[in-house]
Kinemage of the C-alpha trace (Angstrom):
@kinemage 1
@onewidth
@group {chain A} dominant
@subgroup {mainchain}
@vectorlist {calphas} color= white
{ca met a 1} P 228.635 56.576 242.740
{ca thr a 2} L 232.268 56.884 242.758
{ca val a 3} L 233.672 55.632 246.141
{ca glu a 4} L 236.332 57.063 247.315
{ca lys a 5} L 239.602 54.614 248.585
{ca ile a 6} L 240.750 55.892 252.342
{ca pro a 7} L 244.759 55.616 252.386
{ca asp a 8} L 245.706 52.733 254.027
{ca tyr a 9} L 248.207 55.078 256.723
{ca lys a 10} L 249.441 52.526 259.255
{ca lys a 11} L 250.390 49.978 256.396
{ca asp a 12} L 252.803 52.554 254.101
{ca lys a 13} L 253.118 55.215 256.453
{ca lys a 14} L 252.384 57.623 253.409
{ca arg a 15} L 249.835 59.770 252.532
{ca val a 16} L 247.630 60.929 250.242
{ca asp a 17} L 250.129 63.317 248.296
{ca gly a 18} L 252.945 60.888 248.925
{ca arg a 19} L 254.805 62.854 251.851
{ca lys a 20} L 256.233 61.274 255.485
{ca met a 21} L 253.740 61.814 258.493
{ca asp a 22} L 256.065 64.626 259.285
{ca glu a 23} L 256.748 66.347 256.314
{ca leu a 24} L 255.904 69.440 255.110
{ca arg a 25} L 254.728 70.615 251.462
{ca pro a 26} L 257.110 72.143 249.527
{ca leu a 27} L 257.400 75.715 250.376
{ca ser a 28} L 258.604 78.958 248.723
{ca ile a 29} L 258.804 82.507 250.323
{ca lys a 30} L 259.540 85.759 247.895
{ca val a 31} L 259.817 89.015 249.493
{ca gly a 32} L 259.545 92.262 248.290
{ca val a 33} L 256.667 91.257 245.557
{ca leu a 34} L 254.446 94.454 246.199
{ca pro a 35} L 256.223 97.790 245.534
{ca asn a 36} L 253.382 99.932 247.481
{ca ala a 37} L 254.307 98.237 250.622
{ca gln a 38} L 257.172 99.244 253.289
{ca gly a 39} L 257.456 95.892 253.194
{ca ser a 40} L 255.499 92.619 251.283
{ca ala a 41} L 256.067 88.744 250.691
{ca tyr a 42} L 254.289 85.939 248.514
{ca leu a 43} L 254.817 82.523 249.754
{ca glu a 44} L 253.691 79.109 248.582
{ca trp a 45} L 253.044 76.317 250.567
{ca gly a 46} L 251.600 73.085 248.947
{ca gln a 47} L 248.779 75.202 246.999
{ca asn a 48} L 248.508 78.001 249.341
{ca lys a 49} L 249.222 80.609 247.754
{ca val a 50} L 249.450 84.128 250.300
{ca tyr a 51} L 250.200 87.734 250.077
{ca ala a 52} L 251.848 89.832 253.010
{ca ala a 53} L 252.614 93.371 253.092
{ca val a 54} L 253.315 96.000 255.621
{ca phe a 55} L 252.100 99.560 255.990
{ca gly a 56} L 253.928 101.617 258.622
{ca pro a 57} L 255.275 102.602 261.572
{ca arg a 58} L 252.864 105.531 261.155
{ca glu a 59} L 250.336 107.596 262.646
{ca ala a 60} L 247.799 105.358 264.470
{ca leu a 61} L 244.415 107.005 263.268
{ca pro a 62} L 241.713 107.531 264.948
{ca lys a 63} L 244.200 109.244 267.828
{ca his a 64} L 242.122 106.844 270.181
{ca thr a 65} L 243.811 104.293 269.465
{ca gln a 66} L 246.829 105.236 270.157
{ca asp a 67} L 249.493 103.589 272.649
{ca pro a 68} L 251.489 105.899 274.193
{ca tyr a 69} L 254.139 103.352 275.401
{ca lys a 70} L 254.196 100.838 272.285
{ca ala a 71} L 252.789 100.918 268.306
{ca val a 72} L 249.648 98.851 267.696
{ca val a 73} L 249.396 95.864 265.717
{ca lys a 74} L 246.500 95.616 263.566
{ca ala a 75} L 246.611 92.391 261.382
{ca val a 76} L 243.667 91.739 258.793
{ca tyr a 77} L 243.555 87.740 257.619
{ca arg a 78} L 241.482 87.680 254.360
{ca met a 79} L 240.455 85.078 252.084
{ca ala a 80} L 240.000 85.781 248.114
{ca thr a 81} L 236.320 85.411 247.162
{ca phe a 82} L 237.868 82.214 244.270
{ca ser a 83} L 240.248 81.572 246.648
{ca val a 84} L 237.987 78.343 247.811
{ca pro a 85} L 236.349 75.675 245.801
{ca glu a 86} L 233.343 77.075 246.541
{ca arg a 87} L 233.445 81.151 246.072
{ca lys a 88} L 233.717 82.644 249.478
{ca gln a 89} L 231.576 86.022 250.681
{ca pro a 90} L 233.707 89.011 250.010
{ca arg a 91} L 233.184 90.577 253.293
{ca pro a 92} L 234.955 89.301 256.450
{ca asn a 93} L 233.229 87.022 258.399
{ca arg a 94} L 233.926 85.471 261.785
{ca arg a 95} L 236.381 83.602 261.358
{ca asp a 96} L 238.318 86.346 259.120
{ca met a 97} L 238.101 88.876 262.133
{ca glu a 98} L 239.002 86.067 264.809
{ca ile a 99} L 241.944 84.960 262.817
{ca ser a 100} L 242.862 88.313 262.303
{ca lys a 101} L 243.123 89.311 266.049
{ca val a 102} L 245.100 85.939 267.079
{ca leu a 103} L 247.286 86.784 264.025
{ca gly a 104} L 247.822 90.177 264.854
{ca glu a 105} L 248.573 88.810 268.626
{ca ala a 106} L 251.374 86.627 267.694
{ca leu a 107} L 252.650 89.228 265.325
{ca glu a 108} L 253.130 91.653 268.423
{ca gln a 109} L 254.889 89.380 270.555
{ca val a 110} L 257.728 89.636 268.519
{ca ile a 111} L 257.427 92.833 267.022
{ca phe a 112} L 259.971 95.556 269.364
{ca thr a 113} L 256.531 97.630 269.823
{ca glu a 114} L 257.948 99.999 272.028
{ca gln a 115} L 260.443 102.072 269.891
{ca phe a 116} L 257.887 103.017 267.982
{ca pro a 117} L 254.796 104.926 270.820
{ca asn a 118} L 251.718 106.258 269.317
{ca thr a 119} L 252.261 104.146 265.908
{ca glu a 120} L 250.369 101.850 263.854
{ca ile a 121} L 251.651 98.665 262.301
{ca ser a 122} L 249.263 97.057 260.001
{ca val a 123} L 249.807 93.357 258.450
{ca ile a 124} L 247.473 92.670 255.651
{ca met a 125} L 247.735 89.158 254.242
{ca glu a 126} L 245.285 88.037 251.714
{ca val a 127} L 244.557 84.288 250.506
{ca val a 128} L 244.729 83.806 246.994
{ca asp a 129} L 244.393 80.097 246.740
{ca ser a 130} L 243.992 77.928 249.777
{ca asn a 131} L 244.024 74.040 250.315
{ca ala a 132} L 244.161 74.067 254.422
{ca gly a 133} L 246.727 75.337 256.272
{ca ser a 134} L 246.069 79.108 255.200
{ca arg a 135} L 246.531 80.581 259.122
{ca val a 136} L 249.917 79.296 259.635
{ca ala a 137} L 250.888 80.277 255.562
{ca cys a 138} L 249.845 83.832 256.318
{ca leu a 139} L 251.579 84.141 259.796
{ca thr a 140} L 254.917 82.901 258.384
{ca ala a 141} L 254.706 85.344 255.312
{ca ala a 142} L 253.576 88.140 257.818
{ca ala a 143} L 257.035 87.969 259.531
{ca cys a 144} L 259.128 87.695 256.307
{ca ala a 145} L 257.406 90.767 255.173
{ca leu a 146} L 258.102 92.548 258.614
{ca ala a 147} L 261.481 92.203 257.964
{ca asp a 148} L 261.198 93.164 254.406
{ca ala a 149} L 259.862 96.405 255.868
{ca gly a 150} L 262.475 96.219 258.197
{ca ile a 151} L 260.717 96.389 261.231
{ca pro a 152} L 263.180 95.559 264.424
{ca met a 153} L 261.697 92.381 265.953
{ca lys a 154} L 263.250 89.240 268.547
{ca asp a 155} L 262.929 86.606 265.805
{ca leu a 156} L 260.891 85.341 262.718
{ca val a 157} L 258.047 83.843 263.586
{ca cys a 158} L 257.162 80.215 261.740
{ca ala a 159} L 254.200 78.242 261.770
{ca thr a 160} L 252.459 74.751 260.921
{ca gly a 161} L 249.807 72.579 261.760
{ca val a 162} L 250.218 69.918 263.677
{ca gly a 163} L 246.884 67.500 264.140
{ca lys a 164} L 245.368 63.602 263.243
{ca ala a 165} L 243.704 62.546 259.973
{ca phe a 166} L 242.654 58.947 259.355
{ca gly a 167} L 244.452 57.777 262.570
{ca glu a 168} L 247.556 59.111 262.218
{ca leu a 169} L 249.203 62.517 263.718
{ca val a 170} L 250.943 64.192 260.808
{ca val a 171} L 251.972 67.662 260.177
{ca asp a 172} L 250.900 70.601 258.015
{ca leu a 173} L 247.468 68.751 256.993
{ca asn a 174} L 246.083 69.288 253.213
{ca lys a 175} L 242.429 69.707 252.502
{ca asp a 176} L 241.731 65.926 252.440
{ca glu a 177} L 243.275 65.508 255.765
{ca glu a 178} L 241.300 68.532 257.557
{ca asp a 179} L 238.245 66.401 256.124
{ca ala a 180} L 238.910 63.405 257.456
{ca pro a 181} L 236.021 61.725 259.944
{ca asp a 182} L 238.869 61.865 262.589
{ca ala a 183} L 240.663 65.191 262.021
{ca val a 184} L 241.543 67.307 264.611
{ca asp a 185} L 244.237 69.932 264.087
{ca ile a 186} L 246.119 72.907 265.610
{ca pro a 187} L 248.613 75.464 264.549
{ca phe a 188} L 251.552 75.879 266.313
{ca gly a 189} L 253.517 79.601 265.714
{ca lys a 190} L 257.515 79.478 266.684
{ca lys a 191} L 259.698 81.887 267.241
């Protein structure tokens, strides 16, 4: 039996991965990475690796989903089966559908949807490697993909998680911190 040492955050004020409590993991974003999408982005945030693709605005189908006053934003959040240590089921689960809904609502707040009546803007986000914080990584990548597509927006959205792990308040929790016995976290998005 191996015993893992729980870090003494209070003593050294550094996290297991060496970051300060208010420090983000390394982040890089590239746009225009998927040639068949109107806009796309690839984001690496720590171990997280995310693709986002934008299609539209295009006619909303079926027609009963159209809104004569604005575009409908449809967001799809997915995690690849190999993105986590234990194989994830390929079909969307309840968590995927809930995150898709929340991300779509967040993006709809910044897109000038009124400029595109009766249309749909689809934003597809795929997590290919995950280490906590995939929701916020997807939201950030999606905003960059929308900008790459030339979709008019009020502002870019960026997001991060904030929470508590091992008795300390931290930003951008990694998987070890997210799984801490006292862990709680909440994602925040800001335009």
